[in-house]
C-alpha positions in Angstrom: 13.8 7.3 4.8 16.7 4.8 5.2 16.9 1.1 4.4 19.8 -0.9 5.8 20.2 -3.6 3.3 22.3 -6.2 1.5 23.0 -5.9 -2.2 22.4 -9.6 -2.8 19.3 -10.1 -0.6 16.0 -11.0 -2.2 14.0 -9.6 0.7 15.9 -6.3 0.3 15.1 -6.3 -3.5 11.4 -6.9 -2.7 11.3 -3.9 -0.4 13.1 -1.8 -2.9 10.8 -2.9 -5.7 7.8 -1.9 -3.5 9.3 1.5 -2.8 9.9 2.0 -6.5 6.3 1.1 -7.4 5.1 3.5 -4.6 7.4 6.3 -5.6 9.2 6.3 -2.3 12.7 7.8 -2.4 15.1 6.3 0.1 18.7 6.1 1.1 20.2 2.6 1.1 23.0 1.6 3.4 24.2 -1.6 1.7 26.1 -3.4 4.4 27.8 -5.8 2.0 28.9 -3.2 -0.4 32.6 -2.5 -1.2 32.3 0.8 0.8 31.6 -1.2 4.0 34.2 -3.9 3.5 37.1 -1.8 4.8 37.8 -2.6 8.4 34.7 -4.9 8.4 32.4 -1.9 8.8 29.4 -3.8 7.4 29.6 -6.4 10.1 30.0 -3.7 12.8 27.1 -1.7 11.5 24.9 -4.8 11.4 25.8 -5.6 15.0 24.9 -2.1 16.0 21.7 -2.3 14.0 20.7 -5.5 15.8 21.4 -3.9 19.1 19.3 -0.9 18.3 16.4 -2.8 16.7 16.5 -6.2 18.5 16.2 -7.7 15.0 18.8 -9.9 13.4 17.3 -9.7 9.9 18.0 -7.5 7.0 16.6 -5.3 5.6 15.7 -2.8 8.4 13.7 0.3 7.4 13.5 3.6 9.2 11.3 6.6 8.4 12.1 9.9 10.1 14.2 8.1 12.6 11.3 5.7 13.5 12.1 2.0 13.1 9.5 0.4 10.9 11.1 -3.1 10.9 12.2 -5.7 8.4 10.6 -6.8 5.2 7.5 -8.3 6.7 6.9 -5.4 9.1 7.4 -3.0 6.3 4.9 -4.8 4.1 2.4 -5.0 6.9 2.8 -1.3 7.6 2.3 -0.5 3.9 -0.8 -2.7 3.7 -2.3 -1.2 6.8 -1.5 2.4 5.9 0.8 2.9 8.8 3.9 3.3 6.5 2.1 5.9 4.5 1.2 7.8 7.7 4.8 7.6 8.8 6.0 8.9 5.4 3.5 11.7 5.5 4.6 12.7 9.0 8.2 12.7 7.9 7.3 14.7 4.7 8.5 11.8 2.4 6.6 11.9 -0.8 4.9 8.7 -2.1 2.2 7.7 -4.6 -1.0 7.4 -2.6 -2.6 5.6 -5.6 -0.3 2.6 -5.2 -2.5 0.0 -3.6 -0.9 -3.2 -4.6 -0.5 -5.8 -1.9 3.0 -5.3 -0.6 3.6 -9.0 -0.2 3.2 -9.4 -4.0 6.7 -8.0 -4.3 8.2 -11.1 -2.6 10.2 -13.5 -4.7 8.0 -16.0 -6.6 9.5 -19.0 -4.7 7.8 -17.6 -1.5 4.3 -17.3 -2.9 1.9 -20.1 -2.3 1.4 -22.3 -5.4 
């Protein structure tokens, strides 16, 4: 389970918060972190990620090498049960009792008022 993310991104935080609530362990590749600043690695990885996925947005989530998508696609996959199926197939543990709407993890400024 890998998430390509940005440390400052609210959508990345939302996905991470959902993963925490669902007990999903993951590795995070934070493209804007100090570790990726040298030789502009973060920008290079992001360009390669866009080429692989066809998506310009961050975060991008992968389970067992399978591309799930960005925040919206990951939330849709969780809400439909497809993410849990992918996690099970990849032997990634999660809390099957967590049934909260994944979109509820988005920042409050995005929720309808």
